[in-house]
N, C-alpha and C positions, 0 to 999 in steps of 0.2 A: 581352639575348637577343632575337633576332628571326629569324623564318622567313618566307620569301617565299611568296606565294600558290601554290596547287596547280596542277595541269595546265591549260594554256590551253584544252583542249577542254571542260573543265568550265565554265570562265568563259563560253565561247561559248553553252553550253546555258542557263546562268543568265541571260545577257543576253536570250535569246529569251523566257524566262519573264517577265522584268521588263517587257517591252514588248508581250506578247501580249494579245489581246482576251479578254474573259470567256468567250465561247463556246468559244474554242480551249482555254482552261485547263480548263474543265469537261469538254470532250471528252477531253483527255489524261488527266484524273484517272479517267475511266471505263474507259480502255483499260489502265490498270495493273492489276496482280494484284488479285484480289478482296479479299484480306486488307488491302490498302492502302485500297481504296475504302470498305470497311466501317468503317474507323477515322475517316474524315472526318466531322466534325460537321455534316452537311448540314442537319439539322433546325434547328439554331441559325442557320446561315448564311442560311437562307431567311427568318428573321425580320428580317434587315437590310434597310435601305431598298432599293427596287428600282431605284435610279439606277445600279447596277452598280459604283459607286466602292468601297464597303467590301467588297462581295462579291469584287471583282477582287483587292483587297489580300489577302483571306483565302486565295483559291485560289493566288495567287502565292506567299504565304508557305508554304503547305502543300507545293506542288510543289518549291519551292526547297529546303525542309527535307529532303524525300525525296531530291532529286537529290544533295545534299551528303552526307547521312548514310547514305542507303540503307535507313533503317529507321524514323526518327522521323516521327510525324505530330502536329502541335501540337494541344493540347487547347483547349477553349473559353476557359479562363482565360488561356492564353498568347496566343490570337488576340485577345482583348479588349485585352491589353496592347499588342500590335503595332498594332492599329487606332488606339488612343488616341495612340500616339507618332507614327504616320504622319499623323494628323490634327492634329498640332501641340499636343497637350495635355500638361499635367503629369500624371504617373502615379505612384501609390503602390501597389506590389504587396506585400501582406502574406500570406506563405505560409511554411510550414516548410521545413526543410532537405530537399533531395531532391525538392521539389515541381515543379521545372522553371522557376525564375526566370531561369536563364541563357539558356534558349532564346529568349525574346523579344528579349533584347539582341543575340544573334547574328543573328536573322532580320532585325531592322531594319538591321543593317550589310549583310547580303546583299541586301536590297531596294534599297539605295542604288545610284544610277547611277554606275558606275566613272569615267565621264568627268568627274564633278563633283569627284572626289578628296576626298570627305568624310572626316572623322576623328571617331570616337567615343571619348570618354574615360570610363573607369570609375574612380571613386574607391574605393580599396581600403585598409582599415586595416592590413593585415598583409602582410609580405613573403612569409611562408609561403603565404598564400592567393593572392598574386600568381602564385607559381610554379605552383600547381595550375590557375589560370585560364588562364595563357598556353598551357599544354599542351592544355587542352580547346578553346580557341578556334582554336589553330593546327592541331592534328591532327584534331579531330573536325569542325570547321566550315570548315576551309581558309581562315582569315582571317589575313592578315599582322598580327602582334601584337607590340608592344614593351612592356617593363616599364620604368617610370620610378620609381626610388627612390634612396636614397643611394649605391648601388653603380653606378648608371648612368654611363657615361663622360661627361665634360664636353667631350669632343672635338667641335669644330664639324663635323668630317667625318662623325661618327656621326649627328648630328642632320640633316645635309644628306641623308644616305642614307636615313634612315627616317622623318623627320618633316617637316623644313622647310629649304629652301634659301634662306637670308636674302639671298643675292646676287641671285637671279633671282625671289625671292618666289613660289616654286612649292612645291607639296606633293610629298612623297616616297612611299615604298613602303607604310608602315604604314597600315592602316585602323582600327586599334584601339590605344589607349594605356592601359595599366592603371597608374594613378598613385597613389602615396601622397599624402595631403593635405599632408604636410610639404613636398613638392616644389613646392607652389603658393604658398607664403608665405615670408617672410623667415626665415632661420635665427636661432638664438639669438645669433649674432655680428653679426646685422644685414645679412647678405648675401642676395641673391636667387639662387635656383638657375636653371639654364638653362631649365628648364620654366616657372618662374614668370615669367621675362622673356618667354619665347615666348608664353605665354597672354595676355600684355598687349599683344601686337603686333596692331593692328587688322586687318592683312592676313591674319594667321594665323587670327584669330577667325572670319573669314568661312567657313572650311572646317570649323569644329566643328559637326557635325550635331546632337549630343546629348551630355549628360552623365548617366551612370548612377551613382547613389550606392549602392554595395553594402554589405550588412550595416548598413543605416541604423538598425536597432534599437539598435545600440551607442550611438548618440547619446543615446537615452533611458535606457538601462541604466547607462552609464558616466558620464553627465553631460556637459553642454555643453562644459566646459573640458578634458575628458580628451584629446580628439584635435585640439586647436588649431582649424584651419579648419572641422572638423566642427561645432564649436559656433557657427560664424558663416558658414553657407553662403550667407546673403544677400549677402555680399561678392562671392562668386563669381557669383551670379545677376545682380547689378548690373553686374559687370565685363563680362559677355558679352552682346552684343546677341541678342535672341530670334531675329531673322531678319535677313538682309540685306534692305535696303529695295527690294523689287520688282526683283530682278536679271533677272527674266524679262520685264519690261515694256519695250517699244520706245516711245520718245518721238518725236512728230512734230509740228512746227509747220506749219500749212497755211493759206495766205492764200486767202480766198474773196472774191468780188466784193461780196457783202452777205450777212449772216446772215439777211436777210429773203427771200432767194432760195431757194425750197424745193428747187430742183434740186440744191443742194449736199448734201442729206441722202439723195439717192438711192443714194450709195455704200455706205450701211449695210445695204441690202437685197440679198440674193443674186440674181444674175442669170445664167441664168434662175432663177426662184424655186423653191426646194425647202426644205421645213421641215427636212429632214435636214442640209442644207448651210448653213442660216442660223445664224450665231453669235449669242450673246446680246450685245446692245449696250445700253449706258446712255448717254443723252444728257442732259447737265446744261445747263440754261438758266435765267437769272435773270429772264427776262421771261415772265410767265404767258400773256399773249396770244400771244406768239410760240410758246410751247410748244404751245398749243392748235392753232395753224396747222400746226405740224410734224406733230402727231398726225393732223390731218385729211388732210394730204397723204399721209402714209405709209400710212394706212388704205386708200387707193386702190391701193397697191402691195402691201400686206401684209395680215396677218390682223388682224381686230378682236378682240383678246384682252384679258383682264383683268389687273390688278395681281397677283392671286393666282396666275394661271397663270405669270406671269414668275418669281415667287419659288419656285414648285414645281419640283423637279428635272426633272420630265417635262412641265411645262406647255407649252402651245402658243405662248404669247407669247414673242417673241424680241427685241423692241425696246421699251424703256421710256423715255419722255421725262419728266424730273422736274426739280424746282427744288432749290435748295440745302438745303431743309429735310430732305431724305432723304440728304444726303451723310454724316451722322454717325449712328452707332448703328443703322443698318439694313444687314443683310447680304443680298447678292444672290449666289446661287451661280453659278459657272461663267460669269461675264461675260468675254467674250473681248475686247471693244472698249469703251473709254470715250471719249466725246467731250465736251469742254467747249466750249460755244459762246460765244465772246468771252473776254475776259480779266477774271477776278474781281478784287476789291479787295485780296486778299492771297494770297501763295503758299500759306499754310496751307489756305485754302479750295480752292485748286487741287489740292493734294496729297491732301486728304481725298477728293476726287472721284476722282482717278486711282487711289487705293488700292483701289478696288472691283474692279479687273481681276484675275482669276484669284487669289483669295485663298488657295486650297489647291492644291498641286501645282506642278509646274515648267513647265507648258505656256506657250508664248509668248503674251503679251498685247500689246495696242496701246493707248496713251493718246495721242489726237490732239487738238490744240488748234486750233480755228478762230479766226482773227482777220481783221479787215477792213483794207483798204488805208490808212485814216486813221491807223492806229497808226504807220505808217512816216513820217508827216509830223510827229509830235510832236517837239519840240525837247527833248532831255534836259537842257539847261541850265535849263529851266523848273522843274526839280525841286530847284534849289539856291538857293531864295530865303532871305531873312534869317529868316523865321519857320518854316523847315523843319528837321527833324532829319536831317542828311545821313548819319547812321549808321543810319537806319531804311530798309531796302531796300523796305519796303511803303509808303513815303510817297507820298501822292497829289500830283498836279501843282498842284491848287488845292484849298484847304480849303472845306468846305461853308459856305454863307451861310444865314442864318435869315430866312425870310419868315413873319412872324407867329410861330407856334410850330412851324413845319415847317422842317427842314433841307433845303436845295435844293442839288444839285450835278449837273452834267452827267456822264453815264457816261464820256465821254471824259476827263474830269478825274479820275475815280476810279481809273483804271488805274495800278497802282503802278509806281514807277521800275524795279524789278528785272525786271518782265515786259516793259516797253517796251524796256529794254536787251537783254533776251533775244531779242526779235523782231527788233530792228534790227541788232544786232551778231552774233547767232546763234552764241554760244559753245556748248559741249557742254551740252545740257539737263540731263543727269544730274549733271554737275559743278556746274552752277549750283544745282540743288536741294540737292546734298550740302553745298555751301558755305553755303547758307541755313540748313540744319539743323545746321551745324557737325559734320559727320561726314565719313568718308572712303569712303563707299559708292560706289565707282566700278566695281565688278565687274558685268558684265552677261552673261547666258547666252542671250539671244535671238539671232536672226539679225543684228540690228543693235542699236546703242546708241540712236542718234537720227539725225535728218537735219540735224544742225548740227555746228559745230566742225570739227575735223580729220577726223571721220568722213565729212563731205561733201566737203571740199576735197581730201583725199588719195585718196579712193576714190569719185569721183563716179558711177561706174556701179554701185556696190554697192547703194545704197539705192533701193528701188522701192516707194513708198507704195502704188501700185495693187495690188501683190502681197499686201499685208496687209489689203486690204478685200474684202468679198464682192461689191460691185457697182462699176460704173464711176464714176470721179471726174468731176464736172462740170467742163468746161473752158470758161471764159469767154473768147471770142476777143478781147474788148477788153483783157483782162489780158495777152495775148500781144503786143499792139501796142506801139509805142514810146510812152514816157511823154510825153503831149502837153504836159505842163507844162514839159518841158525840150527839146522838139523845136524845130527852127529855123522861123522864120516863112516861109521860102521853100518849105516843104513837104518839105525834106530830112529824112532820118532822124536822130534824136538818139540818145543813149546810154541804155541801161538804167542805173538806179541800181546802185551796187556790191552792195547787199544782194540785188538781184534777179538778178544775173548768174549765181550758182550754179545757179538753176533753168534758165536758158537753156542754160548749158554742159552741164548734165545731160541736157536734152532733145536737144541737138545730138549729144552723145556716143552716146546711145541710138540716134538716127537713123543716125549714121555706122556704128555696129556692126551694125545691122540691114541697112543697105544693103550693107555689105561681105559679110555672111553670105549675102545673097540674090543677089549678083553672080555670073552664070554663069561669069565668067572667074576667080573666086576658087578656088584649089586648097586642099584641106584639108591 
């Protein structure tokens, strides 16, 4: 049984509410009938943090609920459940029959961005209960809902229409699937159901927004073994990734003349400066002395604020320079840009730093990696010595030598094989990291994936690093000159190295497009 979503005009209104600012949401709530406004738990909402994030979610949920049902206003208990789920937490709701546990499930689905094609799964123990639920979600909340049980068609066309098109790897109509647990495990005859196979598909898993376990008290009352998978929900939890690894992060490799040149860090400060337009930026650097120099330089351009102000949602500090000691275990809210200065000794260190970008929400973030020209001169064959493990992607070029009791190694020899290969050959950054972690997380939701691989060569005009930064990129004129090492002795122009040509081609294409657009003889 499946019923398509309600009128398009309603969906238009819901989308406005999903993207509206808090001030607009509050204003709308005050203009609706008095009996509606009086039901809103404003006193409790005012106790939420003043950063507007949680308050915005509450008002969105309230207005969307009213727009869909025409009568319901969520209570505090229901809003708490919605907030916890929207903030990525596990939630246990203990309440009696008729207390309104279904409403938070529906509101979280209605809050989802339709363009993301998310699916919510409800695990339900009884077919009779499934029938009641599908009617409520479909008719009361206007959510396209399907039921998966032993009576569900095994026809691939049905699954393609409502859940998943395996040929194109795309989602279909349903936003909610109410599933009996038996459909997620092997049958007594040892066969997998269609849903069990589907939920083990890594591509399909990316679209599962949440799983709600309904009537969970039955696990305790009836015993762990009574409902099969209900007695072993950890299997399902381990099967599904908690989140896609940073699909909203854009990766960028950027060559700088020298990490010691302070002008390279000017791009992280809004120009002209305005605190309202200045994104939060984290800059990781392994050299404490260099970190201090960057701080001194940016203070001249920026505000002299404290570490506490950076971690406070409304703090005045917008740029924080830090070493690797704070890459793990410290949470920094609302970081829009993360920069890693230089190439660290392992990809794990790099990903731990990049993971600080926009930890909650779907807003686009940027992870930019600065590297110096000498990386291009490293011979990858030097990583294949007799005493090296060629299966270790993090292997260094030269092992540390001991002087007295101190291990000594040049930073240029510490750079791991995989990162040098990434910089020199420029495959897709997301694909490289996914392969390193042995996953298939190649889905991206930002404006771009990265500035490497086919994304650069097939669409050279699409990626504009400057558009992702608040301030102007520093351009070293020497880097635009012909490589002197390969230039002819007669003074003639040599050729750029292959790895540098995409940048030149990109610049030339942008110039050509701009010149064509500004040519007075060009007709639209």
